[in-house]
C-alpha positions as CSV (number, residue, x, y, z in Angstrom):
1,M,-148.6,-33.8,-29.0
2,R,-149.4,-36.1,-26.1
3,L,-146.7,-38.4,-27.4
4,L,-144.2,-35.6,-27.5
5,S,-145.0,-34.6,-23.9
6,K,-143.9,-38.1,-22.8
7,A,-140.6,-38.1,-24.7
8,T,-137.5,-38.3,-22.5
9,L,-133.9,-37.7,-23.3
10,V,-131.5,-40.6,-22.5
11,D,-127.8,-41.3,-23.2
12,A,-128.6,-43.3,-26.2
13,A,-130.2,-40.1,-27.8
14,S,-127.2,-37.9,-27.0
15,P,-124.6,-37.0,-29.6
16,H,-121.9,-37.4,-26.9
17,I,-121.8,-39.8,-24.0
18,P,-119.2,-40.0,-21.2
19,I,-117.2,-42.8,-22.8
20,D,-116.6,-40.5,-25.8
21,L,-114.5,-38.2,-23.6
22,I,-112.6,-41.1,-22.1
23,I,-111.8,-42.6,-25.5
24,Q,-110.8,-39.3,-27.0
25,K,-108.3,-38.6,-24.1
26,A,-106.9,-42.1,-24.2
27,V,-106.3,-42.2,-28.0
28,N,-104.5,-38.8,-27.7
29,E,-102.2,-40.2,-25.0
30,A,-101.5,-43.3,-27.1
31,K,-100.6,-41.1,-30.0
32,V,-98.3,-39.0,-27.8
33,A,-96.6,-42.3,-26.8
34,G,-95.9,-43.0,-30.5
35,A,-98.8,-45.3,-31.5
36,S,-100.3,-44.9,-35.0
37,P,-104.0,-44.0,-35.1
38,E,-105.1,-47.5,-36.0
39,N,-103.0,-49.0,-33.1
40,S,-104.2,-46.3,-30.7
41,A,-107.8,-47.2,-31.5
42,L,-107.2,-50.9,-30.9
43,I,-105.4,-50.5,-27.6
44,V,-107.9,-48.0,-26.3
45,A,-110.9,-50.1,-27.3
46,A,-109.4,-53.2,-25.7
47,L,-108.6,-51.5,-22.4
48,A,-112.0,-49.7,-22.4
49,Y,-113.7,-53.1,-22.8
50,F,-111.8,-54.7,-20.0
51,S,-112.5,-51.6,-17.8
52,G,-116.2,-52.3,-18.1
53,A,-117.3,-50.7,-21.4
54,A,-119.8,-52.6,-23.5
55,A,-118.7,-53.7,-27.0
56,R,-121.9,-51.8,-28.2
57,A,-122.5,-48.3,-26.7
58,G,-124.3,-45.1,-27.6
59,V,-126.9,-44.3,-30.2
60,P,-127.3,-47.1,-32.7
61,M,-128.1,-44.9,-35.8
62,A,-124.6,-43.4,-35.6
63,N,-122.9,-46.8,-35.5
64,R,-121.7,-46.2,-32.0
65,K,-120.0,-49.5,-31.4
66,L,-116.9,-49.4,-29.2
67,G,-114.5,-50.2,-32.1
68,A,-116.0,-47.6,-34.3
69,M,-115.9,-45.0,-31.6
70,A,-112.3,-45.6,-30.9
71,R,-111.4,-45.6,-34.6
72,M,-113.3,-42.3,-35.3
73,H,-111.7,-40.5,-32.3
74,A,-108.3,-41.8,-33.3
75,G,-108.8,-40.5,-36.9
76,A,-108.0,-43.9,-38.4
77,C,-109.3,-45.1,-41.7
78,K,-112.1,-47.7,-42.0
79,T,-111.1,-51.0,-43.6
80,S,-112.7,-54.4,-43.9
81,G,-112.0,-56.9,-41.2
82,I,-110.3,-59.1,-43.8
83,A,-107.3,-56.6,-43.5
84,L,-106.7,-57.6,-39.9
85,V,-103.4,-59.3,-39.3
86,T,-102.1,-61.4,-36.3
87,N,-99.0,-60.8,-34.3
88,K,-95.5,-62.1,-34.9
89,F,-96.2,-65.5,-33.5
90,T,-98.1,-66.5,-36.6
91,H,-96.2,-64.4,-39.2
92,R,-99.1,-62.1,-40.2
93,I,-101.8,-64.7,-40.9
94,P,-104.8,-62.6,-42.0
95,A,-108.4,-62.9,-40.8
96,F,-109.4,-65.1,-43.8
97,P,-109.9,-68.3,-41.7
98,A,-112.3,-66.4,-39.4
99,Y,-114.2,-65.1,-42.4
100,K,-114.3,-68.6,-43.9
101,A,-115.9,-69.9,-40.7
102,V,-118.5,-67.1,-40.8
103,Y,-119.4,-67.9,-44.4
104,E,-119.7,-71.6,-43.7
105,E,-122.2,-70.9,-40.8
106,L,-124.0,-68.5,-43.1
107,L,-124.4,-71.2,-45.8
108,N,-125.7,-73.6,-43.2
109,K,-128.1,-70.9,-41.9
110,K,-126.7,-71.2,-38.4
111,L,-125.1,-67.8,-38.1
112,T,-128.2,-66.0,-36.7
113,K,-131.9,-66.7,-36.4
114,V,-132.6,-63.8,-38.8
115,D,-133.3,-65.2,-42.3
116,G,-132.5,-62.5,-44.8
117,A,-134.6,-64.3,-47.4
118,V,-137.8,-63.4,-45.6
119,L,-137.0,-59.7,-45.1
120,P,-139.0,-57.2,-47.2
121,P,-137.2,-55.8,-50.4
122,F,-134.9,-52.9,-49.9
123,I,-134.6,-53.5,-46.2
124,A,-131.3,-55.5,-46.2
125,G,-128.3,-53.2,-46.3
126,G,-130.1,-50.1,-45.1
127,A,-130.0,-48.4,-41.7
128,I,-133.3,-50.0,-40.8
129,Y,-131.7,-53.4,-40.9
130,G,-128.1,-52.7,-39.7
131,H,-128.6,-49.9,-37.1
132,S,-132.0,-50.6,-35.7
133,A,-133.1,-53.0,-32.9
134,L,-133.1,-55.8,-35.5
135,G,-129.5,-55.3,-36.3
136,E,-128.0,-53.8,-33.2
137,D,-129.9,-55.8,-30.5
138,I,-130.7,-59.1,-32.2
139,N,-128.7,-59.9,-35.4
140,I,-125.2,-58.5,-34.6
141,P,-125.0,-59.7,-30.9
142,E,-126.2,-63.1,-31.9
143,L,-123.7,-63.3,-34.8
144,A,-120.9,-62.3,-32.5
145,K,-121.9,-64.8,-29.9
146,N,-122.1,-67.7,-32.4
147,A,-118.8,-66.8,-34.0
148,G,-117.3,-66.7,-30.5
149,L,-118.6,-70.1,-29.6
150,G,-117.3,-71.5,-32.8
151,A,-113.8,-70.1,-32.1
152,V,-113.7,-71.5,-28.6
153,E,-114.6,-75.0,-29.9
154,A,-112.3,-74.8,-32.9
155,A,-109.3,-73.7,-30.8
156,N,-110.1,-75.8,-27.8
157,L,-110.0,-72.8,-25.5
158,P,-111.1,-72.9,-21.8
159,E,-114.8,-71.9,-21.3
160,K,-113.8,-69.2,-18.7
161,L,-111.0,-66.7,-18.4
162,H,-109.9,-65.3,-15.0
163,V,-108.2,-61.9,-14.4
164,R,-105.0,-62.2,-12.4
165,G,-105.3,-60.8,-8.9
166,T,-109.1,-60.3,-8.9
167,R,-110.1,-63.8,-10.1
168,E,-113.0,-62.1,-12.0
169,E,-114.5,-64.5,-14.5
170,F,-115.1,-63.8,-18.2
171,D,-117.0,-66.0,-20.5
172,T,-114.5,-66.9,-23.3
173,A,-117.0,-67.1,-26.1
174,K,-118.5,-63.8,-25.1
175,V,-115.1,-62.1,-25.0
176,I,-114.2,-63.5,-28.4
177,G,-117.6,-62.5,-29.9
178,D,-117.3,-59.0,-28.4
179,F,-113.8,-58.6,-29.8
180,G,-115.1,-59.8,-33.2
181,L,-117.5,-56.9,-33.0
182,I,-114.7,-54.5,-31.9
183,L,-112.3,-55.6,-34.6
184,K,-114.9,-55.4,-37.3
185,D,-114.9,-51.6,-36.9
186,I,-111.4,-50.9,-35.6
187,G,-109.6,-50.1,-38.8
188,G,-106.4,-51.7,-39.9
189,P,-104.0,-52.1,-36.9
190,S,-100.4,-53.3,-37.7
191,V,-98.6,-56.4,-36.5
192,I,-97.3,-54.3,-33.6
193,G,-100.9,-53.3,-32.7
194,S,-101.9,-57.0,-32.8
195,M,-99.0,-57.7,-30.5
196,A,-100.2,-55.1,-28.1
197,L,-103.6,-56.7,-28.0
198,N,-102.0,-60.1,-27.5
199,E,-100.2,-58.7,-24.4
200,I,-103.4,-57.2,-23.1
201,F,-104.8,-60.7,-23.0
202,A,-101.8,-61.8,-21.0
203,G,-103.6,-60.3,-18.0
204,F,-105.6,-63.5,-17.7
205,E,-104.5,-66.5,-15.6
206,E,-105.1,-68.7,-18.6
207,S,-102.8,-66.7,-20.8
208,P,-100.1,-69.5,-21.1
209,I,-102.9,-71.9,-22.2
210,I,-104.3,-69.5,-24.9
211,G,-100.9,-68.4,-26.0
212,A,-101.4,-64.7,-25.0
213,G,-98.3,-62.5,-24.6
214,F,-94.7,-62.6,-23.6
215,S,-95.7,-61.3,-20.2
216,G,-98.3,-64.0,-19.5
217,G,-95.8,-66.4,-17.9
218,P,-94.7,-68.7,-16.5
219,V,-91.5,-67.5,-18.3
220,N,-91.0,-63.8,-18.4
221,P,-88.3,-62.1,-20.6
222,P,-86.4,-59.2,-19.1
223,L,-87.8,-56.8,-21.7
224,G,-90.0,-56.8,-24.7
225,H,-93.6,-56.1,-25.4
226,L,-94.8,-56.3,-21.8
227,C,-98.2,-54.9,-20.8
228,G,-99.9,-58.0,-19.3
229,D,-100.3,-56.3,-15.9
230,V,-102.4,-53.4,-17.3
231,V,-105.8,-55.1,-17.2
232,P,-105.2,-56.7,-13.8
233,A,-104.0,-53.3,-12.4
234,I,-107.1,-51.5,-13.8
235,R,-109.5,-54.2,-12.5
236,L,-107.8,-54.2,-9.1
237,M,-108.0,-50.4,-8.9
238,L,-111.7,-50.5,-9.7
239,K,-112.0,-53.1,-6.9
240,H,-109.9,-51.6,-4.1
241,N,-109.4,-47.9,-5.0
242,D,-106.2,-48.2,-3.0
243,L,-102.7,-47.9,-4.6
244,Y,-101.0,-50.0,-1.9
245,K,-103.6,-52.8,-2.0
246,V,-103.4,-52.9,-5.8
247,A,-99.6,-53.1,-5.6
248,E,-99.7,-55.8,-3.0
249,D,-102.0,-58.0,-5.2
250,I,-99.9,-57.4,-8.3
251,R,-96.7,-58.5,-6.4
252,N,-98.5,-61.5,-5.0
253,Y,-99.6,-62.9,-8.3
254,K,-96.3,-62.2,-9.9
255,M,-94.5,-64.1,-7.1
256,N,-96.8,-67.1,-7.5
257,S,-97.3,-67.3,-11.3
258,F,-93.8,-67.0,-12.8
259,I,-90.8,-69.3,-12.8
260,D,-88.5,-66.3,-12.0
261,P,-90.8,-63.8,-10.2
262,E,-87.8,-61.5,-9.5
263,M,-87.2,-61.2,-13.2
264,A,-90.9,-60.7,-13.9
265,L,-91.1,-57.9,-11.4
266,C,-87.9,-56.2,-12.5
267,A,-89.2,-56.3,-16.1
268,L,-92.5,-54.7,-14.9
269,N,-90.5,-52.0,-13.1
270,T,-88.4,-51.2,-16.2
271,I,-91.4,-51.0,-18.6
272,T,-93.4,-48.9,-16.0
273,R,-90.5,-46.4,-15.8
274,K,-90.6,-46.1,-19.6
275,A,-94.4,-45.6,-19.4
276,E,-94.0,-42.9,-16.8
277,E,-91.8,-40.9,-19.2
278,V,-95.0,-40.5,-21.3
279,K,-97.7,-40.2,-18.7
280,R,-98.0,-40.9,-15.0
281,G,-101.1,-42.0,-13.2
282,P,-102.4,-44.4,-10.6
283,I,-101.8,-47.5,-12.7
284,T,-98.1,-46.8,-13.3
285,R,-97.8,-45.8,-9.6
286,A,-99.3,-49.1,-8.4
287,C,-97.0,-51.1,-10.8
288,M,-94.0,-49.1,-9.5
289,L,-94.9,-49.8,-5.9
290,A,-95.4,-53.5,-6.7
291,S,-92.0,-53.9,-8.2
292,K,-89.6,-51.3,-6.7
293,D,-88.6,-53.1,-3.5
294,V,-87.9,-56.4,-5.4
295,R,-85.9,-54.6,-8.0
296,D,-83.8,-52.7,-5.4
297,R,-83.2,-55.9,-3.5
298,A,-82.0,-57.7,-6.7
299,I,-79.6,-54.9,-7.5
300,Y,-78.3,-54.8,-3.9
301,R,-77.8,-58.6,-3.7
302,G,-75.9,-58.7,-7.0
303,A,-73.8,-55.7,-6.1
304,V,-72.8,-57.2,-2.7
305,K,-71.8,-60.5,-4.4
306,A,-69.8,-58.8,-7.1
307,Y,-68.1,-56.6,-4.5
308,E,-67.1,-59.5,-2.3
309,M,-65.8,-61.6,-5.3
310,I,-63.8,-58.7,-6.7
311,K,-62.2,-58.2,-3.3
312,E,-61.1,-61.8,-3.4
313,G,-59.4,-61.2,-6.7
314,K,-62.0,-62.6,-9.1
315,T,-62.3,-61.2,-12.6
316,V,-65.4,-59.5,-14.0
317,E,-65.9,-62.6,-16.2
318,E,-65.9,-64.9,-13.2
319,V,-68.3,-62.6,-11.3
320,A,-70.7,-62.6,-14.3
321,K,-70.5,-66.4,-14.6
322,A,-71.2,-66.8,-10.9
323,L,-74.3,-64.6,-11.1
324,D,-75.5,-66.4,-14.2
325,D,-75.0,-69.8,-12.6
326,E,-76.9,-68.7,-9.5
327,K,-79.9,-67.6,-11.6
328,K,-79.7,-70.7,-13.7
329,A,-79.9,-72.9,-10.6
330,Y,-82.8,-70.9,-9.2
331,V,-84.8,-71.1,-12.5
332,E,-84.2,-74.8,-12.8
333,K,-85.4,-75.3,-9.2
334,R,-88.5,-73.2,-9.8
335,G,-89.1,-74.9,-13.1
336,I,-89.3,-78.3,-11.5
337,C,-91.8,-76.9,-8.9
338,N,-93.9,-75.4,-11.7
339,S,-94.0,-78.7,-13.6
340,R,-95.3,-80.4,-10.5
341,W,-98.1,-77.8,-10.2
């Protein structure tokens, strides 16, 4: 009875914690936008992680890891991680190479310091092993960390990643390890879901080096799967809590990190307008503020040039060619400057 009198109730013992409400609302919005349950779970888990959520959260005995929470709230089916596929860049290469690396480390007894051979009978495979302090706080985090270190070395990735705009630093091995933990429980996202995750990683300054996303620069297509500004916008909002300051920082890194910053900002404006057809909020508002003036200026400049040329008797084909030649010369000039950087 004396023990019971000292018992306290904490978040870890609660059936629902605040992040449950956030994830539930977010996956519902993703579904409204047209995402499948599996892709909704992946997108929400990734953005929740980069917003500050831990890869492991909640009460261990209910398997409350971030990936599992997102999957359950989205109503997605549980699958093995071997079912994961990459984005279009690699033509749906499955997760087999990662599993092969894990098994090689397992055979060499380098995966974790926990040796299953010395565990008592009937412990391995049960909740005591997987969802207790041994599994949740020692074995699984260490496994994720070691798999992440191996991936960094194998792929020759930079040791640190930096968020655009904020310059916040992430340890690459930890990020990869944490996402291994997330992806293990996330379900079976499609190629499109994997592309969305790839674009989310385009929010890092090192995205051109690690091959993350069409919107990672230094080249930026006019349209496509562009959401590389989401994580920087979220992190900037957490830092400033000021729409105009966030917009200013987004515009600044766009102007300095892309060969054609005008095109990059016009693309951001277009995709933001589409996003606002589904849901409006401070992030879309900040992205709109960052890009609106540049977009309006680009339209005005092109309209004035076209108007003057047509008054001189030029054809539409000649006007279009002149505008294309102007952009080509600008991109070539910026490209040379970028190569010097």
